[in-house]
C-alpha positions as CSV (number, residue, x, y, z in Angstrom):
1,X,-28.7,-12.8,0.9
2,X,-25.0,-12.7,2.2
3,X,-24.2,-9.5,4.1
4,X,-20.5,-7.9,3.6
5,X,-19.0,-5.2,5.0
6,X,-16.5,-3.2,3.6
7,X,-13.8,-1.6,6.1
8,X,-11.8,0.8,4.0
9,X,-14.8,2.3,2.1
10,X,-13.3,5.7,1.3
11,X,-10.2,4.4,-0.8
12,X,-10.0,3.5,-3.8
13,X,-10.3,-0.5,-4.0
14,X,-13.1,0.3,-1.6
15,X,-15.1,2.0,-3.3
16,X,-14.4,-0.5,-6.5
17,X,-15.7,-3.1,-4.5
18,X,-19.0,-1.1,-3.6
19,X,-19.4,-0.8,-7.2
20,X,-19.5,-4.2,-8.2
21,X,-21.5,-5.7,-5.0
22,X,-24.2,-3.3,-6.1
23,X,-24.5,-5.5,-9.1
24,X,-24.2,-8.7,-7.2
25,X,-27.1,-10.6,-7.4
26,X,-26.6,-12.6,-3.9
27,X,-25.1,-10.0,-1.6
28,X,-26.5,-7.3,0.6
29,X,-24.1,-4.4,1.1
30,X,-24.2,-3.6,5.0
31,X,-21.7,-1.1,6.9
32,X,-19.3,0.9,5.1
33,X,-16.6,1.9,7.0
34,X,-13.2,4.2,7.2
35,X,-11.5,5.8,9.6
36,X,-10.9,9.9,8.5
37,X,-13.9,10.1,6.7
38,X,-16.6,8.9,9.2
39,X,-19.3,9.9,9.8
40,X,-19.5,11.2,6.3
41,X,-22.1,10.3,3.7
42,X,-20.7,7.9,0.6
43,X,-21.7,9.7,-1.7
44,X,-19.4,12.8,-0.8
45,X,-16.7,10.3,-1.4
46,X,-17.9,8.3,-4.5
47,X,-20.3,10.2,-6.0
48,X,-20.5,7.6,-8.7
49,X,-21.8,5.0,-6.0
50,X,-25.5,6.8,-6.5
51,X,-27.8,3.9,-4.8
52,X,-25.0,4.3,-1.8
53,X,-24.7,8.0,-1.4
54,X,-27.4,8.6,1.5
55,X,-25.2,5.9,3.4
56,X,-23.0,7.1,6.4
57,X,-19.5,5.7,6.6
58,X,-18.9,4.6,10.1
59,X,-15.7,4.1,12.0
60,X,-13.9,0.8,11.5
61,X,-14.6,-1.5,14.8
62,X,-15.3,-4.9,16.1
63,X,-18.9,-3.9,16.7
64,X,-19.3,-2.5,13.0
65,X,-18.7,-5.1,11.3
66,X,-20.2,-7.6,13.9
67,X,-23.2,-9.8,12.3
68,X,-21.6,-9.3,8.6
69,X,-21.4,-12.7,6.4
70,X,-18.6,-11.5,4.8
71,X,-15.8,-8.6,5.2
72,X,-14.0,-7.0,2.8
73,X,-10.5,-5.1,4.2
74,X,-9.7,-2.3,1.8
75,X,-6.7,-1.2,4.7
76,X,-3.5,0.1,4.3
77,X,-0.8,-2.5,4.3
78,X,-0.2,-3.4,8.4
79,X,-3.4,-2.5,9.6
80,X,-5.5,-5.8,8.5
81,X,-4.6,-8.2,10.7
82,X,-5.5,-6.9,14.2
83,X,-8.9,-6.2,13.2
84,X,-8.7,-9.9,11.1
85,X,-7.7,-11.7,14.3
86,X,-11.2,-10.7,16.3
87,X,-13.4,-11.6,13.9
88,X,-15.3,-14.9,14.1
89,X,-14.1,-18.0,12.3
90,X,-17.3,-18.7,9.8
91,X,-16.9,-15.2,8.8
92,X,-15.5,-14.3,5.0
93,X,-12.5,-12.2,5.6
94,X,-10.9,-11.1,1.8
95,X,-8.0,-8.9,2.8
96,X,-6.9,-6.3,0.2
97,X,-4.0,-5.3,1.5
98,X,-1.0,-7.1,1.9
99,X,-0.9,-8.2,5.3
100,X,-1.3,-12.0,4.6
101,X,-0.1,-12.6,1.2
102,X,3.8,-13.6,1.6
103,X,4.3,-17.1,3.2
104,X,8.0,-16.5,3.9
105,X,8.7,-14.1,7.3
106,X,12.0,-13.2,6.2
107,X,10.4,-11.9,2.7
108,X,7.8,-9.9,5.0
109,X,10.6,-8.7,7.0
110,X,12.9,-7.4,4.1
111,X,9.8,-5.4,2.3
112,X,7.6,-4.1,5.6
113,X,7.9,-2.5,8.8
114,X,5.5,-4.3,10.8
115,X,5.0,-7.6,12.4
116,X,4.5,-10.6,10.4
117,X,1.1,-12.0,10.5
118,X,0.9,-15.1,8.9
119,X,0.1,-16.2,5.1
120,X,-3.6,-16.9,4.0
121,X,-5.3,-18.8,0.6
122,X,-4.0,-17.1,-1.7
123,X,-6.7,-15.3,-4.1
124,X,-5.9,-15.7,-7.4
125,X,-8.0,-18.1,-8.9
126,X,-6.2,-19.1,-12.3
127,X,-2.6,-19.0,-10.6
128,X,-1.2,-22.7,-11.8
129,X,-0.7,-25.3,-9.3
130,X,0.7,-28.8,-9.9
131,X,0.7,-30.4,-13.4
132,X,-2.7,-29.8,-14.0
133,X,-4.5,-27.3,-10.9
134,X,-5.4,-24.3,-10.4
135,X,-5.8,-22.1,-7.0
136,X,-9.1,-22.1,-7.2
137,X,-9.9,-25.3,-5.6
138,X,-8.1,-24.3,-2.3
139,X,-10.5,-21.4,-2.2
140,X,-13.8,-22.9,-2.4
141,X,-15.3,-23.1,1.2
142,X,-12.2,-21.5,2.9
143,X,-13.0,-18.0,5.3
144,X,-9.7,-16.5,4.9
145,X,-8.4,-14.9,1.5
146,X,-5.9,-12.6,0.7
147,X,-6.3,-10.8,-2.2
148,X,-3.0,-10.2,-4.7
149,X,-1.4,-6.8,-5.7
150,X,-2.0,-5.3,-8.9
151,X,1.3,-6.0,-10.1
152,X,1.5,-9.4,-9.0
153,X,-1.7,-10.4,-11.0
154,X,-0.3,-9.1,-13.9
155,X,3.1,-10.5,-14.0
156,X,2.2,-13.8,-12.3
157,X,-0.7,-14.2,-14.8
158,X,1.9,-13.3,-17.9
159,X,4.6,-15.5,-17.1
160,X,3.0,-18.5,-15.1
161,X,2.4,-20.9,-18.4
162,X,5.8,-21.1,-19.2
163,X,7.1,-22.2,-15.8
164,X,4.1,-24.0,-15.6
165,X,5.1,-26.1,-19.3
166,X,8.7,-26.1,-18.2
167,X,9.9,-23.9,-21.2
168,X,11.3,-21.2,-18.9
169,X,14.5,-20.4,-17.0
170,X,14.4,-19.9,-13.5
171,X,16.7,-16.4,-13.7
172,X,17.2,-13.6,-15.5
173,X,13.8,-12.7,-15.6
174,X,12.4,-9.0,-15.6
175,X,9.6,-6.8,-15.5
176,X,8.4,-3.5,-16.4
177,X,5.1,-2.0,-15.5
178,X,3.2,0.6,-16.2
179,X,0.4,1.7,-13.7
180,X,-2.2,4.0,-13.8
181,X,-2.3,7.1,-10.8
182,X,-5.1,5.1,-8.4
183,X,-2.8,2.1,-7.5
184,X,-0.9,4.4,-5.0
185,X,-4.3,5.2,-3.5
186,X,-6.7,8.2,-2.7
187,X,-4.1,10.4,-0.1
188,X,-2.9,13.2,-1.8
189,X,0.5,13.4,-2.6
190,X,2.5,15.9,-4.5
191,X,3.9,13.8,-7.3
192,X,0.8,12.5,-8.2
193,X,-1.4,15.7,-9.0
194,X,-2.5,16.3,-12.5
195,X,-0.1,19.2,-13.7
196,X,2.8,16.1,-12.2
197,X,1.5,13.5,-14.3
198,X,-0.3,14.6,-16.9
199,X,2.4,14.0,-19.8
200,X,4.8,12.6,-18.7
201,X,6.1,9.0,-17.4
202,X,8.2,8.2,-14.3
203,X,10.0,5.0,-12.9
204,X,10.0,4.7,-9.0
205,X,10.3,1.9,-6.8
206,X,13.9,1.1,-8.6
207,X,16.4,-1.3,-7.9
208,X,14.3,-4.6,-6.8
209,X,13.2,-2.1,-3.9
210,X,9.4,-2.3,-4.5
211,X,7.2,-4.4,-2.5
212,X,5.5,-6.3,-5.3
213,X,8.5,-8.0,-6.3
214,X,8.8,-10.9,-3.1
215,X,4.8,-12.0,-4.4
216,X,6.0,-12.0,-7.7
217,X,9.0,-14.5,-6.9
218,X,6.8,-16.3,-4.8
219,X,4.2,-16.9,-7.2
220,X,6.3,-18.4,-9.8
221,X,8.9,-20.3,-7.8
222,X,6.1,-22.0,-7.0
223,X,5.0,-23.0,-10.3
224,X,8.5,-23.6,-10.8
225,X,9.3,-25.3,-8.0
226,X,12.7,-23.4,-7.8
227,X,13.6,-19.7,-7.0
228,X,12.3,-17.4,-9.5
229,X,14.7,-13.8,-9.0
230,X,12.6,-11.3,-10.6
231,X,13.9,-7.7,-11.6
232,X,10.9,-5.8,-11.3
233,X,10.6,-2.1,-12.1
234,X,6.9,-0.2,-11.9
235,X,6.9,3.0,-13.5
236,X,3.6,5.6,-13.9
237,X,1.7,6.1,-16.4
238,X,-0.9,9.0,-17.0
239,X,-3.9,7.3,-16.6
240,X,-6.2,6.9,-13.7
241,X,-6.3,3.1,-13.8
242,X,-5.0,-0.2,-15.5
243,X,-1.5,-1.8,-15.9
244,X,0.7,-2.9,-18.6
245,X,3.4,-5.7,-17.8
246,X,5.8,-6.2,-20.1
247,X,7.5,-9.0,-18.7
248,X,10.9,-11.6,-20.3
249,X,12.1,-14.5,-19.2
250,X,14.8,-16.5,-20.9
251,X,13.9,-20.2,-22.3
252,X,16.6,-23.1,-21.1
253,X,16.2,-24.4,-24.6
254,X,15.4,-23.9,-28.1
255,X,11.7,-23.9,-28.4
256,X,9.7,-22.9,-31.0
257,X,7.4,-19.9,-31.4
258,X,4.2,-22.4,-31.9
259,X,5.3,-24.5,-28.6
260,X,5.8,-21.0,-26.5
261,X,2.1,-19.8,-28.2
262,X,0.2,-23.3,-27.2
263,X,1.5,-23.1,-23.2
264,X,-0.4,-19.9,-23.0
265,X,-3.5,-20.9,-24.7
266,X,-3.8,-24.6,-23.0
267,X,-3.4,-23.2,-19.7
268,X,-6.1,-20.7,-20.2
269,X,-8.4,-22.5,-22.6
270,X,-11.2,-22.4,-20.1
271,X,-10.5,-19.2,-18.2
272,X,-13.2,-16.8,-18.2
273,X,-11.4,-13.8,-17.0
274,X,-8.1,-14.5,-19.1
275,X,-7.9,-13.9,-22.7
276,X,-5.0,-15.1,-24.6
277,X,-5.7,-12.8,-27.6
278,X,-5.3,-13.8,-31.4
279,X,-1.6,-13.5,-33.0
280,X,-0.8,-10.1,-33.6
281,X,-3.2,-8.2,-31.7
282,X,-1.2,-6.7,-28.2
283,X,-3.5,-5.9,-25.1
284,X,-3.9,-2.5,-24.4
285,X,-5.3,-1.1,-20.9
286,X,-8.3,1.0,-22.8
287,X,-9.8,-2.8,-23.7
288,X,-9.8,-4.1,-19.9
289,X,-11.5,-0.6,-18.2
290,X,-13.5,-1.6,-15.5
291,X,-13.9,-5.2,-16.5
292,X,-12.4,-8.5,-14.4
293,X,-10.0,-9.3,-17.5
294,X,-6.6,-10.0,-17.9
295,X,-5.4,-9.4,-21.7
296,X,-2.7,-11.4,-22.5
297,X,-0.3,-11.7,-25.5
298,X,3.2,-13.9,-25.7
299,X,5.9,-14.1,-28.7
300,X,9.3,-15.7,-28.9
301,X,12.0,-13.3,-29.4
302,X,14.1,-16.3,-31.1
303,X,17.6,-14.3,-31.6
304,X,17.8,-14.1,-27.8
305,X,16.0,-16.6,-26.4
306,X,13.2,-15.2,-24.4
307,X,9.9,-15.1,-24.4
308,X,8.2,-11.7,-24.3
309,X,4.5,-11.9,-22.4
310,X,2.8,-8.7,-22.3
311,X,-0.4,-8.3,-19.8
312,X,-2.9,-5.5,-19.2
313,X,-5.4,-5.5,-16.4
314,X,-7.9,-2.7,-14.9
315,X,-5.7,-2.5,-11.5
316,X,-8.7,-2.0,-9.3
317,X,-11.3,-3.7,-10.9
318,X,-9.3,-7.6,-11.5
319,X,-6.3,-6.1,-9.8
320,X,-8.0,-5.7,-6.8
321,X,-11.8,-5.4,-6.4
322,X,-12.9,-8.0,-8.8
323,X,-10.3,-10.7,-7.6
324,X,-12.1,-9.8,-4.2
325,X,-15.9,-10.6,-5.3
326,X,-14.1,-13.7,-7.5
327,X,-12.9,-15.3,-4.5
328,X,-15.7,-14.5,-2.3
329,X,-18.0,-16.8,-5.0
330,X,-15.9,-19.0,-4.6
331,X,-15.7,-19.5,-0.8
332,X,-19.1,-19.3,-0.7
333,X,-19.9,-21.5,-3.4
334,X,-21.1,-19.6,-6.1
335,X,-20.4,-19.7,-9.6
336,X,-17.3,-17.9,-10.0
337,X,-18.2,-14.7,-12.8
338,X,-21.2,-13.9,-10.2
339,X,-21.2,-10.1,-10.5
340,X,-17.8,-10.1,-12.0
341,X,-17.9,-7.3,-15.6
342,X,-16.2,-9.7,-18.2
343,X,-16.8,-6.8,-20.8
344,X,-14.1,-3.5,-20.8
345,X,-15.7,0.0,-20.8
346,X,-14.7,1.9,-24.4
347,X,-14.1,4.3,-25.7
């Protein structure tokens, strides 16, 4: 059995990691840690985690995290680097924050207010690499992994086939994505109160300032082999979980709808967690609820020469915690789907 600690266990991402680990046959859950909630029973914070309800949340210290084979860091941005650098090299450390996602220090400095900590292996196994490769090859056996952001997961997987198959132009890429309120974390915020959110949608991070923008551009540029510029606008939707990302990009030549669809189907044909839906069926956040699955659909707007790709993902599962467990499986040479739900919860 692999012994795993979860730092930041009181948050939504930490709680989701614990939920998935409870169903993982190869993992024993060790320390559960947090800051302000240290000393409280886990059941008071996450009553859904009944098997762990009597566990006491402890402080996030090096001593508490010692002796584990795996450490999940579900901490606020900027808090992971100082802890990670103290952990032994043979421990698998999986960071769910942004600290190690970006390879460009200038991009980090433009969007974050903490020192640049470097980059780790990027934890999106399905990401296209080169002509035929996938990012999972870089994750096998590695000991330091940066889990992608939830928006970059949805948008990257939505558009990646177009760049891998040389169908899309690098300019004028537009993404508008709606997210549930859990994407903002568990801290109390007036604009996320039920009375403010119910029956309403609103944009935020407008004008290219959202912190996931450079990550999306980094992923797509790596596939395209050239700089891809993205206009990204997130919106807040009146739901607890889920992301629906509508992504459009111009084609650089005349392609048929069949050629476009074939690129997406071919890219994800063997992926257990990425499903290109039958023609005419469009993704829904309800269909991926609680699953590690991404639903995709793609079409060609021939009148204006733009591809439209839509992705649905549960921001807490495939968007964060599920991706972390998927990366754990690869790092430890376990079957990639171990302990991960493929089917969503309905209704």
